[in-house]
C-alpha positions in Angstrom: 28.3 6.4 -23.0 24.5 6.7 -23.6 25.1 9.1 -26.5 27.6 6.6 -28.0 25.2 3.6 -28.0 22.3 5.8 -29.0 24.3 7.0 -32.0 24.5 3.4 -33.3 20.8 2.8 -32.6 19.7 5.9 -34.6 21.8 4.9 -37.6 20.2 1.5 -37.7 16.7 3.0 -37.2 17.4 5.4 -40.2 18.2 2.2 -42.3 14.9 0.6 -41.1 16.5 -2.8 -40.6 14.9 -4.5 -37.6 17.1 -7.6 -37.7 20.4 -5.6 -37.7 19.0 -3.4 -34.9 18.3 -6.5 -32.8 21.8 -7.8 -33.3 23.2 -4.3 -32.4 21.1 -4.1 -29.2 22.3 -7.4 -27.8 25.9 -6.7 -28.7 25.7 -3.4 -27.1 24.5 -5.0 -23.8 27.5 -7.4 -23.9 30.0 -4.5 -24.7 28.6 -2.4 -21.8 28.8 -5.3 -19.4 32.5 -5.9 -20.4 33.3 -2.2 -20.0 31.6 -2.1 -16.6 33.7 -5.0 -15.3 36.8 -3.4 -16.7 36.1 -0.1 -15.0 35.2 -1.8 -11.7 38.6 -3.5 -11.6 40.5 -0.3 -12.4 38.5 1.8 -9.8 39.1 -0.8 -7.1 42.9 -0.8 -7.7 43.1 3.0 -7.9 40.7 3.8 -5.1 42.3 1.6 -2.4 45.7 3.2 -3.3 44.3 6.7 -3.0 42.3 6.2 0.2 45.0 4.4 2.2 48.2 6.0 0.7 47.6 9.5 -0.7 44.5 11.3 0.6 44.5 13.2 3.9 41.6 11.6 5.6 41.4 11.5 9.5 42.0 8.0 10.7 38.5 7.9 12.3 36.9 8.5 8.9 38.9 6.1 6.7 36.4 3.3 7.1 33.5 5.5 6.1 35.5 6.8 3.1 36.3 3.3 2.0 32.7 2.1 2.2 31.2 5.2 0.5 33.8 4.7 -2.3 32.7 1.1 -2.7 29.0 2.1 -2.9 29.8 4.8 -5.4 31.7 2.3 -7.6 28.7 -0.1 -7.5 26.4 2.8 -8.5 28.6 3.8 -11.4 29.0 0.2 -12.7 25.3 -0.4 -12.5 24.6 2.8 -14.5 27.2 1.7 -17.1 25.5 -1.7 -17.6 22.1 0.0 -17.9 23.2 2.4 -20.7 21.7 0.3 -23.6 18.2 0.7 -22.1 18.5 4.4 -21.7 19.9 4.7 -25.2 17.0 2.6 -26.5 14.5 5.0 -25.0 16.2 8.1 -26.3 16.9 6.7 -29.8 13.1 6.0 -30.2 12.5 9.5 -28.8 10.3 8.3 -26.0 11.1 11.5 -24.1 8.0 11.5 -22.0 8.9 8.4 -20.1 12.6 9.5 -20.0 11.5 12.8 -18.4 9.3 11.0 -15.8 12.1 8.7 -14.7 14.6 11.6 -14.7 12.3 13.6 -12.4 12.0 10.5 -10.2 15.8 10.3 -10.1 16.2 14.0 -9.1 13.4 13.6 -6.5 15.0 10.5 -4.9 18.4 12.3 -4.7 16.8 15.3 -3.0 15.0 12.9 -0.6 18.4 11.3 0.2 19.7 14.7 1.3 16.6 15.3 3.5 16.9 11.8 5.0 20.4 12.5 6.3 18.9 14.6 9.2 16.6 11.8 10.3 18.3 8.5 9.5 20.8 7.3 12.2 24.3 6.1 11.5 27.3 7.5 9.7 26.0 10.3 7.4 28.5 9.6 4.6 27.7 5.9 4.4 24.0 6.6 4.7 24.1 9.1 1.8 26.1 6.7 -0.4 23.7 3.9 0.4 20.7 6.0 -0.5 22.3 7.1 -3.8 23.0 3.5 -4.6 19.3 2.7 -3.8 18.3 5.5 -6.1 20.5 4.1 -8.9 19.0 0.7 -8.5 15.4 2.0 -8.7 16.1 4.3 -11.6 17.9 1.6 -13.6 15.2 -0.9 -12.9 12.6 1.6 -14.1 14.4 2.1 -17.5 14.9 -1.6 -17.9 11.3 -2.5 -16.9 9.9 0.0 -19.4 12.1 -1.3 -22.2 11.2 -4.9 -21.6 7.5 -4.0 -21.6 7.7 -1.8 -24.7 10.4 -3.7 -26.6 10.1 -7.4 -26.0 13.5 -8.1 -27.7 15.3 -6.2 -24.9 14.9 -9.0 -22.5 17.0 -11.4 -24.6 20.3 -13.0 -23.7 23.7 -11.4 -23.9 25.1 -12.0 -27.4 28.0 -10.8 -29.5 27.7 -10.2 -33.2 31.1 -9.8 -34.8 29.9 -7.2 -37.3 29.0 -4.8 -34.5 31.3 -5.8 -31.7 34.6 -4.3 -33.0 32.8 -1.0 -34.0 31.1 -0.7 -30.6 34.3 -1.5 -28.7 36.3 1.0 -30.7 33.7 3.7 -30.4 33.0 3.0 -26.7 36.7 2.9 -25.9 37.3 6.5 -27.2 34.1 7.7 -25.5 35.1 6.0 -22.3 38.5 7.6 -22.5 36.8 11.0 -22.7 34.6 10.2 -19.8 37.5 9.0 -17.7 39.4 12.2 -18.5 36.4 14.2 -17.2 36.3 12.1 -14.0 40.1 12.4 -13.5 39.8 16.1 -14.1 37.1 16.6 -11.5 38.5 14.1 -9.0 42.0 15.3 -9.6 40.9 18.8 -8.4 39.4 17.2 -5.3 42.7 15.3 -4.6 44.7 18.5 -5.1 42.5 20.5 -2.8 42.8 17.7 -0.2 46.5 17.6 -0.6 47.1 21.3 -0.2 44.2 22.5 2.0 42.7 19.4 3.7 39.2 18.1 4.3 37.5 21.5 4.9 38.1 22.8 1.4 37.3 19.3 0.1 33.8 19.6 1.8 33.3 22.9 -0.1 34.2 21.2 -3.3 31.9 18.3 -2.7 29.0 20.7 -2.1 29.9 22.5 -5.3 29.8 19.2 -7.3 26.3 18.5 -6.1 25.1 21.9 -7.4 27.0 21.4 -10.7 25.3 18.0 -11.1 21.8 19.4 -10.6 22.4 22.3 -13.1 24.0 20.0 -15.7 21.1 17.6 -15.6 18.8 20.3 -17.0 21.0 20.8 -20.0 21.4 17.0 -20.4 17.7 16.4 -20.4 17.1 18.9 -23.3 20.0 17.7 -25.4 18.9 14.1 -25.0 15.8 15.1 -26.9 17.8 16.7 -29.7 20.5 14.0 -30.0 18.4 11.4 -32.0 17.4 14.0 -34.6 21.0 15.1 -35.1 22.2 11.6 -35.7 19.3 10.7 -38.0 19.9 13.7 -40.1 23.5 12.8 -40.6 22.7 9.2 -41.4 20.2 10.5 -44.0 22.9 12.8 -45.5 20.9 15.9 -44.7 23.9 18.0 -43.5 22.3 21.4 -44.0 19.3 20.6 -41.8 21.6 18.9 -39.3 23.7 22.1 -39.1 20.6 24.2 -38.6 19.6 21.9 -35.7 23.1 22.1 -34.2 22.8 25.9 -34.2 19.3 25.9 -32.7 20.1 23.3 -30.1 23.3 25.1 -29.0 21.4 28.4 -28.6 18.5 26.8 -26.6 21.0 24.9 -24.4 22.6 28.2 -23.4 19.3 30.0 -22.8 18.0 27.1 -20.6 21.1 27.2 -18.4 21.0 31.0 -18.3 17.4 30.9 -17.2 18.2 28.4 -14.4 21.8 29.3 -13.6 21.9 33.1 -13.7 19.2 33.8 -10.9 20.8 31.1 -8.8 24.3 32.7 -9.3 22.9 36.1 -8.4 21.2 34.8 -5.2 23.7 32.1 -4.4 24.2 33.4 -0.8 20.4 33.1 -0.1 20.3 29.5 -1.3 23.4 28.3 0.5 22.1 29.8 3.8 18.8 28.1 3.4 20.4 24.8 2.4 23.3 24.7 4.9 23.0 25.8 8.5 26.7 26.5 8.5 28.2 27.3 5.1 31.8 26.0 4.8 34.5 28.4 3.6 34.9 28.8 -0.2 31.6 27.2 -1.0 30.1 30.4 -2.4 33.1 31.3 -4.7 33.6 27.7 -5.7 29.9 27.4 -6.7 29.9 30.7 -8.6 33.0 29.6 -10.6 31.4 26.2 -11.4 28.3 28.0 -12.7 30.5 30.1 -15.0 32.1 27.0 -16.2 28.7 25.5 -17.0 27.9 28.6 -19.0 31.1 28.1 -21.0 30.3 24.4 -21.6 26.6 25.0 -22.4 27.2 24.2 -26.1 29.4 21.1 -25.5 26.8 18.4 -25.5 25.2 19.3 -28.8 28.7 19.8 -30.4 29.8 16.4 -29.1 26.7 14.7 -30.5 27.2 16.2 -33.9 30.8 15.0 -34.0 29.9 11.6 -32.7 27.3 11.3 -35.5 30.1 11.4 -38.1 32.0 8.5 -36.4 35.3 10.6 -36.5 36.0 10.5 -32.8 39.5 9.1 -32.2 41.5 12.3 -32.7 38.6 14.4 -31.4 38.6 12.6 -28.0 42.4 12.4 -27.8 42.8 16.2 -28.3 39.9 17.2 -26.1 40.9 14.8 -23.3 44.5 15.9 -23.5 43.5 19.6 -23.1 41.1 18.7 -20.2 43.7 16.8 -18.3 46.1 19.8 -18.4 43.9 21.1 -15.6 45.7 18.8 -13.1 49.4 19.8 -13.7 48.5 23.5 -14.2 46.4 23.6 -11.1 49.2 21.8 -9.2 51.7 24.5 -10.3 49.5 27.3 -9.0 48.6 25.6 -5.7 52.3 24.7 -5.1 53.0 28.4 -5.4 50.6 29.3 -2.6 47.7 30.4 -4.8 44.2 30.4 -3.4 42.2 27.2 -3.9 39.7 28.8 -6.3 42.5 29.0 -8.9 41.8 25.4 -9.9 38.3 26.4 -11.1 39.7 29.4 -13.0 42.1 27.1 -14.8 39.3 24.7 -15.5 37.2 27.6 -17.0 40.0 28.6 -19.2 40.6 25.1 -20.5 36.9 24.6 -21.1 37.0 27.7 -23.3 39.8 26.2 -25.3 38.0 22.9 -25.6 34.9 24.7 -26.9 36.9 26.4 -29.6 38.6 23.1 -30.5 35.1 21.5 -30.9 34.1 24.1 -33.5 37.2 23.4 -35.6 36.5 19.7 -35.5 32.9 20.3 -36.6 34.2 22.6 -39.4 36.2 19.7 -40.8 33.6 16.9 -40.2 30.3 18.5 -41.2 31.5 21.8 -42.8 30.0 23.9 -40.0 30.7 27.6 -40.6 32.5 29.0 -37.5 31.6 32.5 -38.5 27.9 31.6 -38.7 28.1 29.8 -35.3 29.8 32.8 -33.7 27.2 35.3 -35.0 24.0 33.2 -34.6 24.9 31.5 -31.3 27.9 32.8 -29.4 27.5 36.6 -29.9 23.7 36.4 -29.6 23.9 34.4 -26.3 26.6 36.8 -24.9 24.4 39.9 -25.6 21.4 38.2 -24.0 23.5 37.2 -21.0 24.8 40.8 -20.5 21.2 42.2 -20.6 20.0 39.5 -18.1 23.0 40.1 -15.7 22.3 43.8 -15.6 18.6 43.3 -15.1 19.0 40.7 -12.3 21.6 42.8 -10.5 19.3 45.8 -10.6 16.4 43.8 -9.2 18.6 42.4 -6.5 19.7 45.9 -5.4 16.0 46.6 -4.6 15.2 43.2 -3.0 17.8 42.3 -0.4 16.5 43.7 2.9 15.4 40.3 4.2 15.2 36.6 3.2 11.6 37.1 2.0 12.6 40.1 0.0 15.5 38.2 -1.6 13.1 35.3 -2.4 10.8 37.7 -4.2 13.8 39.2 -6.0 14.8 35.8 -7.1 11.4 35.0 -8.6 11.2 38.4 -10.4 14.8 37.9 -11.7 13.8 34.4 -13.1 10.7 35.9 -14.8 12.8 38.8 -16.2 15.4 36.3 -17.5 12.6 34.2 -19.0 11.1 37.2 -20.8 14.5 38.4 -22.2 15.3 34.9 -23.4 11.9 34.5 -25.0 12.0 37.9 -26.8 15.6 38.0 -27.8 16.7 34.4 -27.8 13.9 33.1 -30.1 13.0 34.3 -33.6 9.5 35.0 -34.7 8.7 31.5 -35.9 10.0 29.9 -32.7 8.0 32.3 -30.6 4.9 31.5 -32.7 5.5 27.8 -32.1 5.7 28.3 -28.4 2.5 30.3 -28.4 0.8 27.4 -30.3 2.0 24.8 -27.9 0.7 26.9 -24.9 -2.7 27.3 -26.6 -2.9 23.5 -27.1 -1.9 22.9 -23.5 -4.5 25.3 -22.2 -7.3 23.7 -24.3 
């Protein structure tokens, strides 16, 4: 949703029309408030039906599940209503403050996990309450910065007809895509609960936390690239836009490789340090989710490029439809006594199909060369990944005698991955740019 609103902001910024931008901002606030109320009603109706009628929850835990769900809904709705402020910061490329608040958000979420061991009361409700508190503080930080930096952002909610219909239409299709992702993820959770019960559900919940942390790293980078992609399209500079899409896609993959690969190789070490008693299936679930993140590493940049064109109706219909196939296909396998990890394998396969579909949409909308994308991004990233996997496994084979040795192996693996990504993932000019930035930072 942030990318949707930010896209409209960047187009108006490119036109350099302050009055129209002001109208757009206040209309976007009204649209997001309307959508937040709509989503709140839908989630209330759907959630109560699932909790009390469909999910296999022990009777003693139904109340905790109900209240944690309610707190999660409030967090989600608050985040939706705060989208215009986040988009305003990103559209104006104030990435320094965005990074500071994002670090605050991650730190507070980690603190919430630590607090579970010392705060009395039901752990599920406590965690949900702390996440809600984090959401409130983070949203307040974004809003406070915007009001201080952009005085017009504290105005009243207004609707300008010239922007309302466009925002509603664009937001509807983006919301449809977001809902399909939620249904895809939560559908997996419901299926696992239905066929295997709460123990496997617990493993899936832990996996989602890991996935969220890793995805946040990619998101923070692509947030910086998104405004430039939209501006270049608005200015009609398609060639430079395509170059930026290729560059950003490659860097997105390299970043997740740097963070995700060493974590994947040493997943057992981290799970044992994090959890005193690792639930069954957590390791295999987490590894498969990391593989899916690798497959989807290019998706954010591709989605931004497509959204910049405004041609999103068919795009979201096709991609959402493919993604939702995960539920019936996974149900088929689980009903035929397959192991629970099959749902993640299906999800990886469908993510691959969606990635291919995105390329064909970009070929039609901005004339992106699929051959060029494959050679300059996909093939290059796969070669780098193969080299890094081999090097990390070799390092691990020599550093696994103890926890300390594994920790040293992880650090060496991360450094090795960084060096390979730097030497093979960047061209000469990009490496020179990095050197210059390091020199300036040291001085």
